[in-house]
C-alpha positions in Angstrom: 12.0 14.6 -7.2 9.6 11.9 -6.1 8.5 11.8 -2.5 9.8 8.8 -0.5 7.1 6.3 0.4 6.9 4.8 3.9 4.4 2.2 5.2 2.2 3.3 8.1 2.5 1.6 11.5 -0.8 -0.1 10.8 0.4 -1.4 7.5 3.8 -2.5 9.0 1.9 -4.5 11.6 -0.7 -5.8 9.1 -0.3 -6.4 5.4 3.5 -5.9 5.3 4.1 -8.3 8.2 1.7 -10.8 6.6 3.4 -10.5 3.2 6.8 -11.0 4.7 5.7 -14.1 6.5 4.1 -15.5 3.4 7.2 -14.9 1.3 9.4 -16.6 3.9 7.0 -19.5 4.1 6.9 -20.0 0.4 10.7 -19.8 0.1 11.0 -22.5 2.8 8.4 -24.6 0.8 10.4 -24.2 -2.4 13.6 -25.3 -0.6 11.8 -28.3 1.0 10.1 -29.4 -2.2 13.1 -28.9 -4.6 16.0 -29.4 -2.2 17.5 -26.3 -3.7 20.2 -24.3 -1.8 19.7 -20.9 -0.3 21.6 -19.4 -3.2 18.9 -20.5 -5.6 16.2 -18.9 -3.5 18.3 -15.7 -3.4 18.7 -15.8 -7.2 14.9 -16.2 -7.6 14.2 -13.3 -5.2 16.7 -11.1 -7.1 14.9 -11.8 -10.4 11.6 -10.9 -8.8 13.1 -7.7 -7.2 14.6 -6.7 -10.6 11.1 -6.8 -12.1 10.0 -4.1 -9.6 13.3 -2.1 -10.0 12.7 -2.0 -13.8 9.2 -0.8 -13.3 10.4 2.0 -11.0 13.1 3.0 -13.6 10.6 3.1 -16.4 8.3 5.3 -14.4 11.1 7.9 -13.9 11.3 8.6 -17.6 
């Protein structure tokens, strides 16, 4: 069984917080520039998330 990963407090207050803010900002830019609805942004984020989920599944085998 693989050990569960957790970000450190420093990471949470640094790179993780920065990455979160950048993703939110880019999603807002996408909506502003394309006039797409929130659902389209969610669909895009789901596709991105699935790329990481697939990688995780492949690593388990």
